[in-house]
N, C-alpha and C positions, 0 to 999 in steps of 0.2 A: 600168864604170858603165852602160854602155848593154847589157851581160850583165844586172844588175840590171832595167832598166826593161821588157828584152823578156822576162823571165821570166813576170811576171803575164799577159801578154798571150800567151805559148807556152801556159801551165798554162788558159785560156779556150779553147785552139783543142782542146784534148783532151778527150774524154768522158771516159774515166777518171778525172781529175782532178775532176770534179764530184761523182762518187761517194768520193772521198777527205775531204772535208769532212764532218765529223760534224754530222749533223743535231740541231738540240736539241729534246728532248722534254718536254713540260712535263706533270708529274703532280699532277692537280689535289691538294688537302689533303683530306683525311677527314673527315665531320662526323661527331661520335659524339655520343651522350647517353643516360641509362640509364633505362629505362622500366620499366614493370610490364604482365605479361600476366596474364590470367585462366587459370587452370590448369583444363581440364575433366574429366581423367581421371589417375589415376598406377595404372601396372600394375608389381607388382614382377617384376623376373626373378631366376629363382631357380639357385643352383648346388645340384646333387643331391652329395651325397658319400658314398660308401659304406666302409663300415670292418666289421672281421670280429675277433672274438675269441672266446677260449676259457673256457668255465665250466664249472664241476661240477654235475652234474643229480643230484640222490639222488630216488631214488623208494621210498616206501616197500614193502617186501615182508614178507607176514607168514610167520614162521618155518613149516614144515612140521610140526612138533609141537604148535603152537599152538593145534589146534583139539581135540587128545589134551585137554591140559591144562586147557584150559576146562571141559571135561566132567566130569574128576576132581577140580574144585573143585566143581563143582555138586553131585556127588554127596556129598562131603566136609560141603558144607553142609546138605546136607538132612540126613546122619546126626548131624550136630552137632546138629541142630532136634531130632530124634526123642530123643537122650540128654538134652537140656536140660529136654525136657517129661516126661521119665521123672523126672528127678531131682527137677523141681520137683512132681510130684504123690507123692512119696515126700516130701519136707521136708514139704508140707502135712499128709501123714498124720501125721507124728509131731511136729507142733505147730512145725514152723517157722513163720516169718510168711507169710503170705498173700501178701502182695507182696513177692516178692522182686525184686534188682533185676536188671535183664537185663544179662547181659555184653557188651561191647560188641562190636560184630561184628570179625571179623579184617579187616586192610586187605587188599581184595584185591590181588594180585599184578599188578605192570604188564605190560600187553600184549606179548609178545615178538614185536617185529618186528627185521629187518634191513634195512641200507640196501641199496639196489641203484644205486651212484653209477657215473658216468661222465662222461668227456670229451667236451663237444660244442661244435662251432663255432656261433656266434650272428652273424647278419649284422646289420647295422643300417644304415638309411638317414638322414640328415639332410638338412633342405634348408635353405640360409641366401639371403637375399638379397643379390646382389652390384650391381646397378642397378635403376633404375626407368624405364620407357618412360613419356613424359610428352606429353598432348597439351593444347596450349594454343591460346588465341586473341590474338592481338596485332593490332587495329585491322580487326576485320570477318577477316582472315586465320588458317586453322587451320594450325599447325605439331605436328611430333612431335619430340622429343630425347629421347637416354638421358642420363640423370643418375646420378651416385654417389650423390645424396641424394634423398628426398621434398621437395619445394618446399613443399606446405602448397598454400593456397588461390591464392595470388598467385606468378610467378616473375618473378624480375629479370631484365630483358632487356637486350642492349647494341645501341642502334638505332646504323646507320654508314649515312651519305649521302652520295654521289660522285656526279656529273654523268657520264654516259655519253658516251664519246668511242669511236666506231665508229673501226676499223682504218685506214678508207679516210684520213679526217681525221687519223689521229695521224700518217701517214709520207705526206711530199710526194709529188705523183704526177712520175715520172721521164719527162723529154721523149724523144721518140723521135726519132732522127736522121733 
């Protein structure tokens, strides 16, 4: 029994024992409310994506004999025009009707072209918004945050108030021996 009674007194004499006793620290509760801030500016942040794909590009190229064919067609049309006028004049002399129906002009042949095709790589660049830098004012103080979405004119903010407890008050002062 004397041992038990002496033990507290013995612990008080040792300075290490005073440090072993855990100090109770009180953490103040956080006071939270939701309020609105006025948005000043919203600036999108873009991600640039680059993509390459292959395409077939064809450029029309005139056939090397196309110029000669066109000149031959013009000469044939001129000769047909001479022959048709001569035939008309002979018909009118032999009592044919004065107003002969003109023959329809032969359809012109389609221009002869060939395609010069090649495979080319086409680089494309895309930009998409990935975030928004938002400048806003709450109770006269300006803030800036990066958000995932555009908030519009008002931004919902979480306001937290806790009392300031300096570190010196939070830890008890140790006695110097």
